C-alpha positions in Angstrom: 108.2 -61.2 -149.0 105.9 -59.0 -146.8 106.0 -56.3 -149.5 104.9 -58.8 -152.1 102.0 -60.0 -149.9 100.9 -56.4 -149.3 101.0 -55.7 -153.1 99.0 -58.8 -153.8 96.4 -57.8 -151.2 96.2 -54.2 -152.7 95.7 -55.8 -156.1 92.7 -57.8 -154.8 91.2 -54.7 -153.1 91.6 -52.7 -156.3 89.9 -55.4 -158.4 87.1 -55.5 -155.8 86.6 -51.8 -156.0 86.7 -51.7 -159.8 84.3 -54.7 -160.1 81.9 -53.0 -157.7 81.7 -49.7 -159.7 81.6 -51.6 -163.0 78.6 -53.7 -161.8 77.0 -50.5 -160.5 77.5 -48.1 -163.4 78.1 -50.3 -166.5 81.7 -49.0 -167.0 84.4 -48.0 -164.6 86.5 -51.1 -163.9 89.4 -50.1 -166.1 89.2 -46.4 -165.2 89.5 -47.2 -161.5 91.6 -50.3 -161.5 93.9 -50.1 -164.6 96.2 -47.3 -163.4 96.8 -49.2 -160.1 97.2 -52.6 -161.8 99.7 -51.0 -164.1 101.7 -49.6 -161.2 101.6 -53.0 -159.4 102.3 -55.3 -162.3 103.8 -53.1 -165.0 102.0 -51.8 -168.1 101.9 -55.1 -170.1 100.6 -57.5 -167.4 98.5 -54.8 -165.7 96.6 -53.8 -168.8 95.9 -57.4 -169.8 94.6 -58.3 -166.3 92.4 -55.2 -166.5 91.0 -56.5 -169.8 90.4 -60.0 -168.3 88.7 -58.7 -165.2 86.6 -56.0 -167.0 85.4 -58.7 -169.5 84.5 -61.0 -166.6 82.5 -58.5 -164.6 80.8 -57.3 -167.8 79.7 -60.9 -168.5 78.3 -61.2 -164.9 76.3 -58.1 -165.3 75.1 -59.0 -168.8 73.7 -62.3 -167.6 70.7 -60.5 -166.2 70.3 -57.7 -168.8 71.1 -59.3 -172.2 67.5 -58.9 -173.5 68.0 -55.1 -173.3 71.0 -55.1 -175.6 70.4 -53.1 -178.8 72.3 -55.3 -181.3 71.8 -53.1 -184.3 73.2 -50.0 -182.5 76.1 -52.0 -181.1 77.2 -53.6 -184.3 79.2 -50.6 -185.8 80.9 -50.1 -182.4 82.0 -53.7 -182.1 83.1 -54.0 -185.7 85.2 -50.8 -185.6 86.7 -51.9 -182.3 87.7 -55.3 -183.7 89.6 -53.4 -186.5 91.7 -51.3 -184.1 92.4 -53.7 -181.2 95.4 -55.3 -183.0 97.0 -51.8 -183.5 96.7 -51.1 -179.8 98.2 -54.4 -178.9 101.0 -53.9 -181.4 101.9 -50.5 -180.0 101.7 -51.6 -176.4 104.1 -54.5 -177.0 106.7 -52.2 -178.5 106.7 -49.1 -176.3 109.3 -48.8 -173.5 107.7 -49.1 -170.0 108.1 -45.4 -168.9 106.5 -44.2 -172.2 103.7 -46.8 -171.8 103.1 -45.8 -168.2 102.9 -42.1 -169.2 100.6 -43.0 -172.1 98.2 -45.0 -170.0 98.1 -42.2 -167.4 97.5 -39.6 -170.1 94.8 -41.6 -171.8 92.9 -42.3 -168.6 93.2 -38.6 -167.5 92.1 -37.2 -170.8 89.2 -39.7 -171.0 88.0 -38.9 -167.5 88.1 -35.1 -168.2 86.1 -35.5 -171.4 83.5 -37.7 -169.7 83.3 -35.3 -166.7 82.7 -32.4 -169.0 79.9 -34.3 -170.8 81.6 -33.4 -174.1 79.1 -32.9 -177.0 80.7 -33.8 -180.3 78.7 -33.7 -183.5 81.0 -36.3 -185.0 79.9 -38.9 -182.4 76.4 -39.2 -183.6 74.8 -41.7 -185.9 76.5 -44.7 -187.6 79.7 -42.6 -188.3 79.8 -41.6 -184.7 79.5 -45.2 -183.6 82.3 -46.2 -185.9 84.6 -43.4 -184.6 83.8 -44.3 -181.0 84.3 -48.0 -181.5 87.6 -47.5 -183.3 88.9 -45.2 -180.6 87.7 -47.5 -177.9 89.2 -50.6 -179.3 92.6 -49.0 -179.7 92.5 -47.5 -176.2 91.2 -50.7 -174.6 93.9 -52.9 -176.1 96.8 -50.4 -175.5 95.8 -49.0 -172.1 92.8 -51.0 -170.9 90.4 -48.1 -171.0 87.9 -48.5 -173.8 84.8 -47.4 -171.9 85.0 -43.6 -172.0 84.8 -43.4 -175.8 81.6 -45.5 -175.7 80.3 -43.4 -172.9 80.8 -40.3 -174.9 79.0 -41.8 -177.9 76.1 -42.8 -175.6 75.9 -39.2 -174.3 75.9 -37.7 -177.8 73.4 -40.3 -179.0 71.0 -39.4 -176.1 71.0 -42.8 -174.4 69.5 -43.0 -170.9 71.5 -44.7 -168.1 69.1 -47.6 -168.3 69.9 -48.1 -172.0 73.6 -47.6 -171.5 74.4 -50.2 -168.8 73.4 -53.4 -170.6 74.8 -52.2 -173.9 78.1 -51.2 -172.2 78.3 -54.6 -170.6 77.7 -56.4 -173.9 80.4 -54.2 -175.5 82.8 -54.8 -172.6 82.5 -58.6 -173.0 83.4 -58.5 -176.7 86.1 -55.8 -176.7 87.9 -57.2 -173.8 87.8 -60.7 -175.3 89.3 -59.3 -178.5 92.0 -57.5 -176.5 93.0 -60.6 -174.5 93.0 -62.6 -177.7 95.4 -60.1 -179.3 97.8 -60.0 -176.4 97.5 -63.4 -174.6 96.5 -64.2 -171.0 98.6 -62.5 -168.4 101.4 -64.4 -166.7 100.5 -64.2 -163.0 101.0 -66.3 -159.9 98.2 -68.5 -158.6 97.8 -66.1 -155.6 97.2 -63.1 -157.9 94.6 -65.0 -160.0 92.8 -66.2 -156.8 92.7 -62.7 -155.4 91.5 -61.2 -158.7 88.7 -63.8 -159.0 87.6 -63.2 -155.4 87.6 -59.4 -156.1 85.5 -59.9 -159.2 83.0 -62.1 -157.4 82.8 -59.8 -154.3 82.6 -56.7 -156.5 79.7 -58.2 -158.5 77.8 -58.8 -155.2 78.6 -55.3 -153.8 77.7 -53.5 -157.0 74.4 -55.3 -157.3 73.5 -54.5 -153.7 74.4 -50.8 -154.1 72.7 -50.4 -157.5 69.3 -49.5 -156.0 70.7 -47.5 -153.1 73.3 -45.2 -154.6 72.0 -42.4 -156.9 73.6 -42.6 -160.3 75.2 -39.2 -160.3 77.0 -39.9 -157.0 78.3 -43.2 -158.2 79.4 -41.6 -161.5 81.4 -38.8 -159.8 83.0 -41.2 -157.3 84.1 -43.4 -160.2 85.5 -40.5 -162.2 87.2 -38.9 -159.2 89.0 -42.2 -158.4 89.9 -42.7 -162.1 91.3 -39.2 -162.4 93.5 -39.7 -159.3 94.8 -43.0 -160.7 95.4 -41.6 -164.1 97.4 -38.6 -162.8 99.5 -40.9 -160.5 100.3 -43.2 -163.4 101.1 -40.3 -165.7 103.4 -38.8 -163.0 105.3 -42.1 -162.5 105.8 -42.6 -166.2 107.1 -39.0 -166.6 109.4 -39.4 -163.6 111.0 -42.6 -165.1 111.6 -41.1 -168.6 
């Protein structure tokens, strides 16, 4: 019983941390929280909870920035993501748990390394680049809960500033996570877990907003990516151990 309470408390803390960095940087919830949620709840429920929470914190952030969303630029990303979300949900539902754990860990780790490197890819420019990024993001978001890095790489290659990226990432996060949850269903969790997750989201939104004007973007970015890399490697290792 005590072990279950500790796990629930850890889940709430992880959601709080993920929500804080998401509110601060526009992305990051799933990168930071998804690996731990997967370890605590299993790949299926952990990824869907990550989708729910990431969508909720994105909606909170979007409430104050929706006028800055570039709808024309976001349309190809959203449409492409909508086409690949079902494929990610289908694959995740059929993979054995060890393989899915390893897959989530590998995707998170690879995505973090690419974002850290600031990869410049000619194919991720223009409308075709938006379609490629959206398709990749939709699949990864539905299968592993980590759709943000593909969009982040697109933004880097499109030359977006941080100020342009955050509201558009939040808009995209609301839509792609809604699509992912619709494809897989709401997670089956206890009332305590739902309450802790909701408290973590609300608290994280407040903390992230308070830190937004105090923490330099580059420090926040590297903190998020370092935590995400650690979580991705841990999840990958657990999945490989259980194969």
